Backbone bond lengths (Angstrom), bond angles and torsions (degrees), N, CA, C in turn:
res aa  C-N    CA-C-N  psi(-1)  N-CA   C-N-CA  omega(-1)  CA-C   N-CA-C  phi
1 M - - - 1.461 - - 1.528 110.19 -
2 D 1.336 116.30 142.87 1.453 118.87 172.39 1.528 108.48 -81.74
3 I 1.341 117.34 177.44 1.451 121.12 -172.69 1.524 112.25 -62.33
4 M 1.325 118.15 -39.36 1.461 120.06 -179.46 1.524 111.10 -67.37
5 E 1.322 116.42 -38.81 1.467 119.46 177.25 1.527 110.49 -65.75
6 K 1.330 116.78 -39.51 1.460 120.15 177.63 1.531 111.37 -62.97
7 L 1.321 116.04 -41.91 1.459 119.98 -179.48 1.524 111.85 -65.12
8 Q 1.310 116.38 -42.53 1.463 119.41 178.59 1.522 111.33 -65.59
9 A 1.335 116.38 -39.76 1.464 119.92 178.05 1.524 110.49 -67.14
10 A 1.332 116.95 -40.82 1.461 120.52 179.02 1.524 111.15 -64.61
11 K 1.325 116.52 -38.51 1.465 120.38 177.42 1.522 110.65 -64.30
12 A 1.315 117.49 -44.70 1.465 120.61 179.42 1.520 110.66 -61.44
13 A 1.330 116.67 -43.33 1.466 120.38 178.77 1.527 110.41 -64.06
14 M 1.330 116.88 -40.38 1.468 121.34 178.47 1.522 111.50 -60.09
15 L 1.319 116.64 -45.67 1.464 120.19 -178.32 1.520 111.56 -67.40
16 C 1.308 117.12 -29.52 1.466 120.02 175.53 1.522 111.52 -72.74
17 L 1.331 117.03 -33.70 1.462 121.57 -175.67 1.522 113.50 -80.99
18 Q 1.347 118.03 -35.83 1.462 121.26 -168.97 1.526 111.58 -64.16
19 R 1.330 115.42 134.73 1.462 122.76 178.08 1.531 110.67 -139.24
20 Y 1.332 115.74 -57.36 1.454 120.84 -171.31 1.529 111.65 -82.48
21 Q 1.359 114.53 172.44 1.467 119.36 -170.54 1.526 113.07 -57.90
22 W 1.335 116.58 -47.47 1.471 117.59 -177.50 1.520 110.75 -68.81
23 E 1.336 116.78 -30.58 1.458 120.42 178.48 1.525 110.57 -68.90
24 Q 1.321 115.66 -45.48 1.461 120.75 178.62 1.525 110.58 -63.30
25 G 1.340 115.98 -41.58 1.453 119.76 179.69 1.515 112.81 -66.07
26 C 1.329 116.75 -41.43 1.472 120.32 177.87 1.517 110.95 -64.88
27 A 1.316 116.32 -41.36 1.461 120.04 178.88 1.519 110.48 -61.42
28 A 1.319 116.63 -45.71 1.464 120.07 179.36 1.523 111.16 -63.38
29 Q 1.333 117.08 -41.38 1.463 120.26 -179.14 1.523 111.35 -65.19
30 A 1.342 116.53 -39.34 1.467 120.12 179.23 1.518 111.00 -62.26
31 I 1.317 116.54 -43.15 1.460 120.15 -179.85 1.524 110.34 -71.92
32 L 1.321 116.11 -37.98 1.462 120.29 178.54 1.528 111.33 -58.85
33 E 1.339 116.29 -46.69 1.467 119.21 -177.43 1.524 112.76 -74.08
34 S 1.319 116.71 -26.62 1.468 118.94 -177.98 1.525 113.23 -91.81
35 E 1.339 117.63 -29.74 1.461 120.53 -173.53 1.520 113.96 -127.02
36 G 1.332 117.68 -7.69 1.453 119.87 -174.83 1.524 110.89 82.58
37 V 1.334 115.46 -169.13 1.470 119.90 -179.81 1.522 108.26 -78.56
38 C 1.303 115.52 89.14 1.462 122.23 -179.52 1.528 109.41 -106.22
39 D 1.312 116.45 -178.95 1.458 120.28 -177.48 1.519 112.78 -60.52
40 D 1.336 117.95 -35.69 1.467 119.61 -179.86 1.521 111.60 -65.67
41 V 1.315 117.74 -37.11 1.460 120.24 175.46 1.520 110.19 -63.87
42 L 1.328 116.87 -44.01 1.466 120.59 178.77 1.524 110.85 -63.34
43 R 1.314 117.06 -39.24 1.462 120.55 178.90 1.531 110.90 -63.25
44 L 1.326 116.55 -44.71 1.465 120.00 179.95 1.520 111.09 -65.07
45 C 1.333 116.58 -40.43 1.463 120.14 177.32 1.525 111.29 -62.73
46 Q 1.315 115.66 -46.12 1.457 118.61 -179.64 1.522 111.37 -64.13
47 A 1.317 116.88 -39.55 1.465 120.28 178.98 1.528 110.56 -62.79
48 A 1.349 116.64 -39.36 1.464 120.12 178.90 1.521 111.08 -65.35
49 V 1.324 116.66 -44.44 1.463 120.33 -177.48 1.527 111.13 -68.80
50 M 1.328 116.94 -33.02 1.462 119.85 177.32 1.529 112.01 -61.84
51 R 1.322 116.05 -22.36 1.469 120.73 177.47 1.528 110.67 -108.70
52 S 1.310 117.07 47.86 1.460 121.39 179.36 1.524 111.03 -85.73
53 S 1.325 115.43 149.84 1.462 120.60 170.20 1.523 108.76 -97.10
54 R 1.299 116.99 167.02 1.461 120.94 -175.16 1.523 112.77 -64.55
55 D 1.339 116.32 -25.00 1.465 118.74 -177.21 1.528 112.98 -84.06
56 G 1.343 118.33 -2.62 1.449 120.79 174.62 1.516 115.13 110.68
57 R 1.328 117.95 -9.16 1.460 119.39 177.45 1.526 110.08 -73.01
58 V 1.320 115.63 147.46 1.460 121.40 -177.52 1.527 109.79 -115.89
59 G 1.327 115.11 164.08 1.453 120.65 178.46 1.507 113.50 69.89
60 V 1.312 117.60 29.19 1.466 122.02 -174.95 1.528 109.87 -74.69
61 M 1.320 116.36 119.46 1.458 120.61 -179.04 1.518 112.40 -86.87
62 E 1.341 117.29 -31.91 1.446 120.82 -177.12 1.525 110.42 -78.30
63 R 1.320 116.73 158.96 1.453 120.98 179.43 1.524 110.25 -75.00
64 G 1.312 114.97 147.70 1.455 120.38 176.51 1.515 112.16 61.96
65 D 1.333 115.76 -136.30 1.460 121.65 -177.79 1.527 111.67 -105.74
66 N 1.312 116.91 28.78 1.459 120.54 -177.77 1.514 113.63 -85.92
67 N 1.320 117.53 8.24 1.455 121.39 177.81 1.527 109.62 -65.96
68 I 1.332 116.84 126.50 1.460 119.31 -175.99 1.520 113.34 -100.62
69 S 1.318 118.35 -13.24 1.462 120.16 -175.73 1.530 110.64 -79.66
70 V 1.325 115.52 133.55 1.462 121.69 -177.60 1.526 111.77 -97.28
71 D 1.348 117.49 -50.53 1.463 119.59 -172.84 1.522 114.29 -96.72
72 D 1.328 118.67 -24.49 1.464 120.49 -178.36 1.530 114.11 -57.29
73 P 1.348 119.56 -36.45 1.465 118.47 179.54 1.526 113.93 -57.66
74 A 1.336 117.41 -24.20 1.466 120.07 -178.52 1.522 112.67 -76.82
75 A 1.334 118.02 -6.38 1.463 120.02 -179.18 1.524 112.52 -60.61
76 I 1.320 116.66 -27.68 1.466 120.26 -179.35 1.537 111.05 -96.41
77 G 1.313 116.44 5.17 1.460 120.03 -174.72 1.512 114.63 -60.34
78 E 1.342 117.49 -42.84 1.461 119.13 179.01 1.520 110.75 -61.90
79 S 1.308 116.83 -41.01 1.465 119.68 179.78 1.522 111.58 -63.08
80 L 1.325 117.27 -37.89 1.462 120.33 177.04 1.531 110.72 -60.84
81 L 1.324 116.11 -44.93 1.464 119.68 -178.73 1.527 111.89 -68.95
82 R 1.323 116.97 -39.46 1.469 119.79 177.92 1.528 110.34 -67.47
83 A 1.323 116.45 -35.61 1.466 119.86 178.17 1.523 110.57 -63.89
84 Y 1.330 116.33 -40.46 1.464 119.37 177.45 1.525 111.10 -65.33
85 D 1.339 116.67 -43.89 1.468 120.09 178.89 1.523 111.29 -58.46
86 K 1.324 116.72 -38.38 1.470 120.93 -175.97 1.527 111.56 -77.68
87 T 1.327 117.08 -40.88 1.466 120.23 -171.43 1.524 113.90 -101.70
88 G 1.337 116.72 -24.89 1.466 119.45 -173.99 1.505 113.02 74.42
89 D 1.311 117.91 6.15 1.461 122.55 -177.65 1.530 109.47 -79.44
90 K 1.322 116.84 118.98 1.456 121.45 -177.22 1.525 113.07 -66.57
91 F 1.302 117.33 -13.86 1.464 121.71 175.79 1.530 109.91 -53.15
92 Y 1.315 116.97 -44.49 1.462 121.58 -177.67 1.523 111.09 -75.18
93 K 1.326 117.24 -40.36 1.465 121.34 -178.58 1.519 111.43 -67.03
94 E 1.308 116.96 -41.89 1.461 120.08 179.57 1.527 111.12 -63.47
95 A 1.324 117.02 -38.22 1.462 120.53 177.30 1.521 110.38 -65.99
96 A 1.341 116.28 -41.25 1.465 120.38 178.34 1.530 111.13 -65.38
97 D 1.331 116.91 -39.65 1.463 120.81 178.27 1.529 110.91 -60.02
98 K 1.320 116.11 -45.66 1.468 120.41 -179.21 1.526 111.14 -66.16
99 L 1.324 115.90 -39.40 1.453 120.64 179.12 1.529 110.59 -64.66
100 Y 1.332 116.51 -42.99 1.464 120.36 177.60 1.524 110.89 -62.38
101 F 1.318 116.96 -45.30 1.471 120.62 -178.71 1.523 110.06 -60.01
102 Y 1.328 116.35 -40.19 1.465 119.59 178.30 1.525 110.41 -61.32
103 L 1.325 117.14 -50.89 1.462 120.49 -177.01 1.529 111.64 -63.51
104 K 1.293 116.75 -39.51 1.461 121.67 -175.51 1.523 112.36 -76.02
105 H 1.323 117.00 -40.47 1.460 119.93 -167.48 1.529 115.40 -119.01
106 R 1.333 118.16 -21.82 1.463 118.22 -172.10 1.523 113.74 -118.09
107 A 1.300 118.36 -20.99 1.459 120.99 -176.66 1.526 110.53 -64.10
108 P 1.326 117.71 138.23 1.474 119.87 175.63 1.524 110.43 -66.25
109 K 1.347 115.71 140.23 1.460 120.90 -172.72 1.517 111.12 -143.54
110 T 1.327 114.74 164.84 1.449 121.49 172.13 1.533 109.33 -64.54
111 P 1.330 117.90 165.79 1.476 118.93 177.38 1.521 113.63 -56.67
112 D 1.339 117.77 -26.30 1.465 119.90 178.02 1.529 112.74 -97.36
113 G 1.340 117.16 14.40 1.458 120.80 167.22 1.513 117.04 89.67
114 I 1.330 118.60 23.23 1.459 121.82 179.96 1.525 108.88 -100.81
115 V 1.326 116.75 130.70 1.461 120.53 -170.36 1.526 112.00 -66.21
116 Y 1.315 114.19 139.29 1.457 120.90 170.89 1.524 109.20 -80.86
117 H 1.315 114.75 157.89 1.472 119.40 -179.33 1.526 111.66 -79.55
118 F 1.330 116.74 -33.39 1.464 122.30 179.80 1.518 109.44 -123.87
119 N 1.336 115.73 159.82 1.458 118.69 173.36 1.532 112.27 -94.93
120 I 1.329 117.24 5.60 1.455 121.29 176.95 1.530 111.97 -116.02
121 K 1.337 116.87 -6.64 1.458 121.57 178.17 1.522 108.24 -138.68
122 N 1.303 116.32 134.21 1.460 120.31 -179.18 1.528 109.62 -87.64
123 Q 1.337 114.50 75.67 1.452 121.29 -175.80 1.532 110.41 -127.07
124 V 1.330 115.28 144.54 1.465 122.61 172.33 1.521 107.18 -105.45
125 W 1.345 116.09 125.52 1.467 121.83 -178.10 1.513 110.60 -112.65
126 V 1.330 115.49 145.62 1.458 120.72 179.06 1.525 111.92 -64.79
127 D 1.320 118.06 -27.51 1.462 122.51 179.45 1.532 112.29 -53.98
128 A 1.333 115.51 -29.33 1.465 120.47 -172.19 1.521 113.04 -63.48
129 Y 1.336 118.42 -22.67 1.465 120.56 176.97 1.531 111.73 -53.20
130 Y 1.319 116.12 -38.76 1.460 120.11 -176.71 1.524 111.65 -84.51
131 M 1.327 116.99 -29.78 1.457 120.71 -171.10 1.537 112.48 -79.42
132 C 1.335 117.08 -48.21 1.470 120.02 -169.59 1.527 116.52 -93.98
133 P 1.342 118.85 -55.92 1.474 118.34 -169.56 1.523 116.15 -57.37
134 P 1.353 119.83 -40.13 1.470 116.58 179.16 1.531 112.77 -60.22
135 F 1.315 117.25 -41.49 1.462 120.24 178.92 1.520 110.68 -66.18
136 L 1.331 116.94 -46.60 1.463 120.13 -179.51 1.525 111.23 -58.76
137 C 1.334 115.71 -42.00 1.462 119.81 -177.83 1.522 111.39 -68.70
138 L 1.326 117.03 -46.41 1.459 119.99 179.86 1.523 111.24 -65.14
139 Y 1.314 116.97 -31.85 1.469 120.25 178.67 1.530 110.67 -65.48
140 G 1.327 116.23 -24.43 1.455 119.74 178.19 1.513 114.30 120.97
141 D 1.332 116.91 2.17 1.457 120.87 -178.59 1.523 109.94 -107.77
142 Q 1.333 115.49 71.77 1.464 121.02 -179.63 1.523 110.47 -62.07
143 E 1.298 117.11 -35.65 1.464 120.86 -179.26 1.528 111.06 -60.67
144 E 1.313 116.40 -44.66 1.469 119.67 -179.75 1.520 111.15 -69.80
145 A 1.321 117.29 -38.29 1.464 120.41 177.68 1.529 110.42 -59.63
146 M 1.329 117.00 -45.10 1.455 120.75 -179.71 1.528 111.37 -69.62
147 K 1.300 116.76 -35.75 1.466 120.42 176.36 1.518 110.26 -59.07
148 Q 1.321 116.89 -43.77 1.464 120.17 -179.80 1.530 110.75 -66.75
149 I 1.322 117.90 -45.13 1.466 120.79 -179.44 1.529 110.86 -60.77
150 K 1.317 116.97 -44.15 1.465 119.85 179.54 1.530 111.29 -68.62
151 G 1.326 115.91 -33.39 1.463 119.32 177.22 1.516 112.16 -68.56
152 F 1.333 116.84 -43.76 1.471 119.58 176.52 1.532 110.05 -58.35
153 R 1.324 115.10 -40.18 1.469 119.05 179.06 1.524 110.54 -62.61
154 K 1.305 116.79 -44.82 1.468 121.33 -179.54 1.526 111.53 -55.52
155 Y 1.323 115.97 -42.79 1.462 119.75 -174.91 1.525 113.60 -85.11
156 L 1.311 118.02 -27.96 1.461 119.91 -166.74 1.525 116.07 -118.93
157 F 1.315 118.82 -18.74 1.472 120.04 -171.31 1.516 111.51 -85.49
158 N 1.341 115.56 130.10 1.450 122.60 174.43 1.527 107.67 -97.86
159 E 1.306 117.05 109.53 1.462 121.12 -174.21 1.521 112.19 -64.44
160 D 1.326 117.75 -36.56 1.461 120.61 -178.15 1.529 111.42 -67.62
161 A 1.332 116.69 -43.62 1.465 120.85 -179.47 1.520 111.92 -84.48
162 A 1.332 116.53 -16.45 1.470 122.12 -173.57 1.520 110.57 55.74
163 L 1.333 115.49 42.34 1.465 122.52 179.40 1.525 109.60 -138.96
164 L 1.328 114.86 162.15 1.457 121.67 -178.72 1.524 111.46 -105.12
165 S 1.322 115.51 134.14 1.459 120.19 171.52 1.521 109.29 -77.23
166 H 1.327 115.71 169.85 1.464 120.22 -171.49 1.528 113.58 -85.95
167 I 1.351 117.77 -53.79 1.465 119.83 -169.96 1.528 110.75 -137.85
168 W 1.337 115.95 127.49 1.459 122.80 173.01 1.524 109.20 -102.94
169 E 1.341 117.23 129.36 1.464 123.48 177.90 1.524 107.61 -97.31
170 D 1.326 116.44 105.67 1.460 120.02 -170.20 1.525 112.57 -72.31
171 D 1.320 117.78 -37.08 1.465 119.84 -178.77 1.525 111.52 -62.58
172 L 1.323 116.70 -38.66 1.461 121.52 -178.36 1.525 112.86 -90.79
173 Q 1.336 115.63 -9.23 1.465 121.22 -177.75 1.524 111.37 55.12
174 E 1.333 113.83 47.11 1.467 120.21 177.41 1.523 108.46 -155.99
175 F 1.329 115.95 167.95 1.454 119.69 179.15 1.521 110.94 -76.51
176 D 1.311 115.56 134.24 1.458 120.90 167.31 1.528 109.64 -79.78
177 N 1.335 116.08 -34.55 1.462 122.48 174.45 1.525 107.73 -145.91
178 E 1.327 115.84 105.79 1.460 120.83 -176.25 1.527 112.62 -87.86
179 A 1.330 116.87 -6.66 1.467 120.89 -175.51 1.521 111.06 -61.67
180 F 1.339 115.23 149.03 1.456 121.94 177.78 1.530 108.49 -88.39
181 W 1.329 114.64 78.24 1.464 121.38 -177.51 1.526 108.96 -64.04
182 A 1.314 116.93 126.21 1.464 120.93 -175.39 1.520 111.75 -61.06
183 T 1.328 117.10 -47.13 1.459 119.70 -179.90 1.519 111.26 -62.33
184 G 1.332 117.14 -37.11 1.456 120.18 178.33 1.514 112.26 -62.20
185 N 1.339 116.95 -42.87 1.456 120.04 176.99 1.521 110.53 -66.67
186 G 1.337 116.61 -32.38 1.459 120.78 174.26 1.517 112.42 -65.68
187 W 1.334 116.30 -41.54 1.475 119.69 175.63 1.526 109.99 -55.38
188 A 1.332 115.54 -45.73 1.460 119.80 -176.35 1.524 111.58 -64.37
189 L 1.311 116.72 -47.03 1.462 120.05 179.61 1.522 111.40 -59.56
190 A 1.322 116.52 -50.01 1.463 120.32 -176.93 1.524 111.46 -64.37
191 G 1.322 116.78 -37.69 1.460 119.50 178.73 1.511 112.02 -65.62
192 M 1.332 116.46 -44.31 1.470 119.29 -178.78 1.522 112.03 -70.06
193 V 1.319 117.35 -33.75 1.465 120.19 176.08 1.526 110.14 -61.24
194 R 1.306 117.22 -39.79 1.458 119.99 176.57 1.525 111.29 -64.48
195 V 1.325 116.54 -40.79 1.459 120.02 -178.63 1.531 110.96 -67.61
196 I 1.331 117.14 -37.33 1.464 120.09 178.70 1.530 110.85 -55.35
197 D 1.321 116.60 -37.06 1.468 120.33 178.99 1.524 112.74 -68.33
198 M 1.334 117.14 -18.17 1.458 121.02 -173.46 1.521 113.86 -102.79
199 V 1.337 118.38 -28.06 1.464 119.51 -172.93 1.523 111.02 -75.95
200 E 1.306 114.45 153.77 1.452 120.73 176.97 1.536 109.22 -70.55
201 P 1.342 117.81 148.80 1.469 119.88 176.14 1.525 110.01 -57.44
202 G 1.338 115.40 140.52 1.450 118.99 -178.95 1.514 111.50 144.72
203 A 1.330 115.27 -156.75 1.465 121.32 -172.37 1.522 112.47 -62.42
204 D 1.331 117.84 -39.80 1.459 120.42 -178.98 1.523 111.38 -63.33
205 K 1.325 115.93 -44.49 1.463 119.35 179.82 1.528 110.85 -63.40
206 E 1.329 116.52 -43.29 1.463 119.97 179.89 1.528 110.97 -64.29
207 Y 1.325 116.14 -39.90 1.468 120.38 176.81 1.527 110.79 -58.92
208 L 1.318 116.53 -46.67 1.461 121.29 -178.19 1.523 111.65 -65.17
209 I 1.313 116.98 -42.93 1.466 120.46 -179.95 1.529 110.26 -61.70
210 D 1.333 116.59 -44.82 1.460 120.56 178.93 1.533 110.93 -62.54
211 Y 1.317 116.16 -41.97 1.464 121.63 -179.47 1.526 110.75 -65.90
212 V 1.316 117.13 -44.29 1.463 120.75 178.87 1.525 110.46 -60.92
213 K 1.321 117.56 -44.49 1.462 120.58 178.79 1.520 111.14 -60.15
214 K 1.321 116.26 -44.35 1.467 120.55 -178.18 1.527 110.35 -64.09
215 L 1.319 117.18 -46.10 1.458 120.85 -179.59 1.520 111.06 -68.05
216 L 1.309 117.09 -40.76 1.461 120.91 179.13 1.529 110.68 -61.97
217 D 1.315 116.85 -43.61 1.461 119.73 177.94 1.523 111.14 -62.94
218 G 1.330 115.92 -38.46 1.459 119.20 177.08 1.518 112.16 -61.96
219 C 1.326 116.75 -40.06 1.465 120.92 178.10 1.523 111.84 -68.17
220 L 1.319 116.25 -45.55 1.471 120.84 -173.19 1.524 112.69 -67.10
221 K 1.320 117.56 -19.85 1.465 120.02 173.55 1.530 111.22 -60.62
222 H 1.318 115.81 -20.50 1.467 120.48 -173.99 1.527 112.64 -112.19
223 Q 1.328 117.68 11.41 1.461 119.27 176.92 1.522 109.75 -69.72
224 R 1.310 116.04 132.01 1.458 121.62 -179.98 1.530 111.18 -75.02
225 S 1.296 115.07 165.81 1.466 119.58 -179.88 1.521 111.95 -62.92
226 D 1.359 117.03 -25.42 1.464 119.75 179.48 1.524 112.64 -87.41
227 G 1.329 117.71 1.11 1.464 121.52 177.20 1.508 114.84 97.97
228 L 1.333 117.97 -12.55 1.455 121.52 -178.17 1.523 111.32 -89.85
229 F 1.331 115.73 178.64 1.456 123.11 177.15 1.518 109.05 -129.91
230 H 1.330 116.23 150.58 1.454 119.67 174.86 1.526 109.60 -73.75
231 D 1.312 116.37 153.96 1.464 121.90 -178.81 1.527 110.81 -55.96
232 V 1.304 117.64 -42.66 1.466 122.45 166.94 1.519 105.54 -104.93
233 L 1.308 116.04 118.28 1.461 121.03 -164.46 1.528 113.93 -54.17
234 D 1.313 116.29 -40.93 1.465 119.24 -175.19 1.523 112.82 -101.90
235 D 1.329 116.54 18.18 1.468 120.85 -179.24 1.529 110.03 -123.55
236 P 1.330 117.85 94.77 1.464 121.72 -177.56 1.522 113.97 -64.55
237 S 1.332 117.70 -11.55 1.463 119.42 177.83 1.525 112.03 -77.75
238 T 1.337 117.45 -15.03 1.466 120.46 177.26 1.530 109.50 -84.05
239 F 1.329 115.73 159.36 1.465 120.34 -173.49 1.526 111.90 -69.29
240 A 1.323 114.60 152.32 1.468 120.66 174.13 1.522 108.07 -79.75
241 E 1.326 116.47 130.27 1.458 119.30 -174.45 1.517 111.59 -130.64
242 S 1.329 115.08 163.12 1.459 120.25 -170.47 1.528 114.63 -101.36
243 T 1.323 118.79 -22.30 1.466 119.59 -173.49 1.521 111.77 -62.70
244 A 1.331 117.05 -50.28 1.454 119.91 -179.22 1.523 110.97 -61.66
245 S 1.327 116.35 -35.92 1.472 119.78 179.37 1.519 110.49 -59.51
246 M 1.322 116.82 -41.94 1.463 120.67 179.68 1.522 111.62 -70.79
247 M 1.335 116.90 -39.85 1.461 120.69 178.80 1.521 111.22 -62.99
248 I 1.326 116.12 -43.02 1.454 120.81 -179.03 1.528 110.46 -68.98
249 A 1.332 116.82 -43.73 1.464 119.84 177.50 1.527 110.84 -60.65
250 Y 1.325 117.11 -45.27 1.464 121.99 177.09 1.525 110.60 -54.56
251 S 1.328 116.24 -47.29 1.464 120.88 -177.16 1.522 111.26 -64.02
252 I 1.323 116.37 -39.41 1.466 119.96 179.03 1.524 111.06 -66.31
253 Y 1.324 117.20 -48.50 1.471 119.33 -179.51 1.524 111.15 -58.35
254 R 1.325 116.95 -43.19 1.457 119.44 179.26 1.534 111.15 -65.47
255 G 1.333 116.84 -43.53 1.451 120.27 -177.30 1.513 113.50 -66.72
256 V 1.329 116.65 -40.82 1.468 119.87 178.76 1.524 110.09 -69.02
257 M 1.334 116.45 -41.54 1.458 119.79 179.62 1.531 110.96 -61.19
258 R 1.341 116.98 -37.75 1.472 120.83 -179.46 1.532 112.02 -78.82
259 G 1.325 116.61 -13.07 1.453 119.50 173.88 1.512 115.75 94.78
260 Y 1.331 119.07 3.17 1.463 119.00 -179.05 1.527 112.97 -100.97
261 L 1.330 117.93 -5.65 1.455 121.89 170.21 1.521 108.72 -114.02
262 P 1.330 118.09 138.65 1.468 120.53 177.45 1.526 111.35 -65.95
263 K 1.309 116.51 153.03 1.464 121.31 179.41 1.525 112.77 -64.51
264 D 1.331 116.99 -14.80 1.462 120.89 178.49 1.526 111.99 -58.31
265 Y 1.338 116.73 -25.01 1.462 120.23 -177.77 1.533 112.61 -74.64
266 I 1.311 117.35 -18.76 1.460 120.53 -172.93 1.529 112.32 -60.31
267 S 1.313 117.90 -34.76 1.468 119.56 -178.57 1.527 111.08 -61.48
268 A 1.317 117.29 -37.33 1.465 120.53 178.05 1.521 110.65 -68.25
269 A 1.334 116.82 -39.51 1.462 120.41 178.08 1.517 111.21 -65.35
270 D 1.325 116.24 -44.56 1.467 120.00 179.54 1.526 111.20 -62.65
271 K 1.312 115.82 -38.96 1.463 120.53 179.71 1.528 110.60 -63.25
272 A 1.324 116.29 -44.60 1.458 120.67 178.04 1.528 110.98 -64.85
273 R 1.321 116.24 -43.28 1.465 121.01 -179.37 1.524 111.20 -62.77
274 D 1.320 117.37 -43.61 1.459 120.49 179.24 1.529 111.12 -61.61
275 A 1.330 116.16 -38.50 1.463 119.87 -179.61 1.523 111.48 -66.10
276 V 1.334 116.28 -39.50 1.465 120.19 -175.85 1.524 112.04 -77.29
277 R 1.308 117.57 -33.88 1.467 120.44 -176.51 1.530 111.47 -59.87
278 C 1.315 116.24 -24.76 1.471 120.44 178.78 1.523 112.26 -78.08
279 K 1.319 116.83 -7.54 1.458 120.63 -173.46 1.525 113.61 -100.82
280 V 1.323 117.46 4.14 1.468 120.76 178.62 1.529 108.55 -87.04
281 D 1.344 116.78 119.59 1.464 119.52 -176.39 1.525 111.16 -89.48
282 E 1.333 116.37 -174.90 1.464 121.17 -173.52 1.526 113.46 -67.65
283 L 1.328 117.69 -18.62 1.453 120.98 176.79 1.529 112.41 -96.09
284 G 1.309 116.44 0.91 1.455 120.30 178.52 1.512 114.61 90.55
285 Y 1.325 118.05 3.51 1.456 120.20 178.33 1.526 110.12 -76.38
286 V 1.322 115.91 131.91 1.466 121.67 176.08 1.529 106.68 -89.17
287 R 1.307 116.02 108.42 1.459 121.71 -173.37 1.534 111.82 -81.34
288 D 1.309 113.73 161.70 1.472 124.28 177.92 1.525 112.81 67.47
289 A 1.329 116.77 24.14 1.459 120.34 167.20 1.528 108.27 -74.38
290 A 1.326 116.53 160.98 1.463 119.28 168.98 1.526 106.33 -64.96
291 A 1.339 116.43 113.54 1.462 120.66 -160.53 1.525 113.82 -82.66
292 M 1.333 114.70 137.18 1.453 119.90 169.70 1.543 107.48 -65.59
293 P 1.334 119.66 153.04 1.465 125.99 1.20 1.521 114.89 -92.94
294 D 1.331 117.91 -10.66 1.466 119.71 -173.22 1.526 113.95 -104.30
295 F 1.328 117.99 -12.54 1.464 123.36 173.79 1.533 113.68 60.02
296 N 1.326 115.57 31.92 1.466 119.72 179.97 1.524 112.94 -121.32
297 S 1.327 116.11 16.21 1.461 121.69 177.82 1.521 108.28 -154.27
298 P 1.334 117.98 161.01 1.466 119.54 179.55 1.518 112.34 -75.67
299 G 1.314 116.58 140.78 1.464 121.57 179.59 1.514 110.12 -178.74
300 V 1.342 117.26 -129.00 1.460 121.42 178.41 1.519 109.51 -132.89
301 S 1.335 115.74 160.66 1.461 121.42 176.69 1.517 108.72 -157.30
302 P 1.327 117.55 155.13 1.469 119.43 176.64 1.525 112.74 -61.26
303 E 1.347 117.50 -37.86 1.459 118.27 179.15 1.525 111.51 -68.79
304 G 1.340 116.67 -31.20 1.457 118.99 173.69 1.515 111.24 -63.11
305 Q 1.315 115.94 -42.28 1.468 119.90 176.97 1.527 110.72 -63.12
306 A 1.331 115.31 -45.31 1.464 120.19 -177.02 1.518 111.08 -62.75
307 F 1.324 116.69 -42.57 1.463 118.31 -176.61 1.519 113.16 -76.79
308 Y 1.316 117.57 -16.93 1.460 118.12 169.17 1.534 109.21 -65.62
309 I 1.328 115.87 -45.15 1.470 120.41 178.26 1.529 110.49 -65.45
310 L 1.328 116.60 -43.80 1.459 120.52 -179.79 1.531 111.53 -63.98
311 M 1.322 116.71 -41.95 1.462 120.50 178.81 1.520 111.49 -62.76
312 E 1.322 117.07 -46.99 1.465 120.19 -178.79 1.521 110.92 -66.21
313 T 1.323 117.35 -37.10 1.463 120.85 177.57 1.525 110.51 -65.55
314 A 1.335 116.61 -44.23 1.462 120.28 179.70 1.522 111.01 -64.99
315 S 1.331 117.42 -39.05 1.461 120.92 177.75 1.529 110.69 -63.40
316 K 1.312 116.12 -44.19 1.472 120.73 179.28 1.530 110.49 -62.49
317 D 1.319 116.29 -43.54 1.463 120.06 -179.91 1.535 110.89 -65.50
318 Y 1.327 116.10 -39.11 1.472 119.26 178.12 1.527 110.58 -63.05
319 L 1.324 116.59 -47.85 1.469 120.08 -178.42 1.526 111.03 -62.36
320 A 1.335 116.26 -36.69 1.471 119.82 179.01 1.525 112.09 -67.44
321 S 1.336 116.04 -24.75 1.465 120.25 -177.61 1.529 112.76 -86.09
322 C 1.339 116.35 -11.86 1.466 119.83 -175.63 1.542 111.37 -74.21
């Protein structure tokens, strides 16, 4: 298959795989960045809103109000706002308003106001970097977006390793999972890269650029000779996986294209991209991702599919800007 055939196959596989809030949001974001506000983005947005809970969260899979995820519903938030901008249909804006109100005023949080990942466990997860801040910032609340990013850093960032741990258990004041999960660090990079494009020039933007560089350098210390990363970045006994490679490559292409990352980073992105492009099979599945549903073995995932599209789109945009 040529690249366009691979992308179309990967998109079809992604749409078949996506179910949960973060999966639906990633799928919508991948299509949004590659195709703009098209019918598929509108379909995904409408499907998410059709499964809303009373408190404003979207994409609720469980019956009634038994949805436990706090930040994942915001993964589709940017698409909702872009859909409203394109169509003028208040259906999308009203859903975004309710989602924002939930995150700002009703979501369970740490004593210093950082969102928990679940409403049944007082935990801060690295995944939240990608889910919440881009939506909060695009909605117009840059202050809250930055508060969340700095809070996630406080709880999860290891300054010596320049990497993020996976899960902080707030009740016990200790890590539930201290490992430097590759996909988790990829979530953080990709989320902050999106926010950098949205924040006003000034201290917040400079803070984010410095943070992205520091985290990116921490990740790249562990890139394998074949361009991939281990599932736990600093643990070579864990499997080599493709999702983080795509997330990191995406972040580099976007950062270099925007001018805040040096071109020296491109070789690492190209190396990761070349490694992953060989993993797309005849049905469009990107193999050796951290596999759903437990993400502890190689396989496929909706976010792996989405970041293949996002990586290729970012690479194309970077090359067009040269």
